[in-house]
VOGU-3710 file (C-alpha; in Angstrom, 3 decimals, decimal comma):
1> mekrtiyder> -0,177/0,171/0,108  1,497/3,465/-0,979  1,859/5,932/1,831  0,662/9,550/1,116  1,641/12,592/2,676  -1,336/14,765/3,971  -0,291/18,249/4,250  -2,505/21,014/5,377  -1,612/23,744/7,731  -4,863/23,644/9,918
11> lddlaqtlad> -4,527/19,664/10,123  -0,777/20,114/11,334  -1,913/22,901/13,957  -4,681/20,529/15,073  -2,191/17,475/15,423  0,278/19,514/17,142  -2,420/21,106/19,535  -3,502/17,376/20,473  -0,109/15,775/20,660  1,064/18,651/23,046
21> mlgvdkteam> -2,032/17,610/25,119  -1,723/13,926/25,039  2,366/13,989/25,394  2,794/12,030/21,982  4,148/12,832/18,493  1,684/14,229/15,926  1,645/10,852/14,118  0,209/9,484/17,140  -2,011/12,277/18,114  -3,578/11,854/14,496
31> rlalqneier> -3,822/7,996/14,733  -5,694/8,392/18,144  -8,125/10,925/16,920  -8,909/8,771/13,934  -9,280/5,826/16,024  -11,478/7,388/18,677  -13,734/9,096/15,613  -14,100/5,797/13,993  -15,203/3,948/17,290  -17,539/6,667/18,116
41> lrstptiddq> -19,203/6,356/14,826  -19,567/2,505/15,175  -20,960/2,854/18,351  -23,519/5,481/17,233  -27,083/3,670/16,929  -28,248/3,590/13,763  -31,607/4,919/12,646  -33,133/1,634/12,563  -31,909/0,945/15,941  -33,393/4,137/17,170
51> iatlretvkn> -36,564/3,281/15,809  -36,772/-0,334/17,207  -36,085/1,183/20,797  -38,901/3,773/20,174  -41,255/1,146/18,872  -40,492/-0,969/22,063  -40,980/1,747/24,305  -44,370/2,789/22,789  -45,353/-1,006/22,699  -44,595/-1,389/26,427
61> ygrkstrmvh> -45,988/2,045/27,284  -48,493/1,949/30,293  -47,616/-1,681/31,070  -45,896/-0,710/34,236  -48,152/2,112/35,430  -50,769/1,715/38,016  -54,304/1,591/37,388  -56,281/4,725/37,504  -58,758/5,129/40,239  -61,416/7,707/40,367
71> pskkr> -61,148/10,147/43,019  -64,437/9,447/44,596  -63,843/5,617/44,553  -60,579/5,639/46,603  -60,438/3,377/49,773
//
């Protein structure tokens, strides 16, 4: 696989800032940033997951609630 150099002044500045904050070199800072972003995106529920969760919530709505009793019929 051919390696490519990406040069962008803003990217270099961001990488240096992160590297300084983490106490690593710029290459490691960029690797960590990319790895963390990929993991964040992978762990984000898909729209299908969100819909399924919402459907389950709606389906079970009211099952755990107590029965309503008219105030005049309280014990």
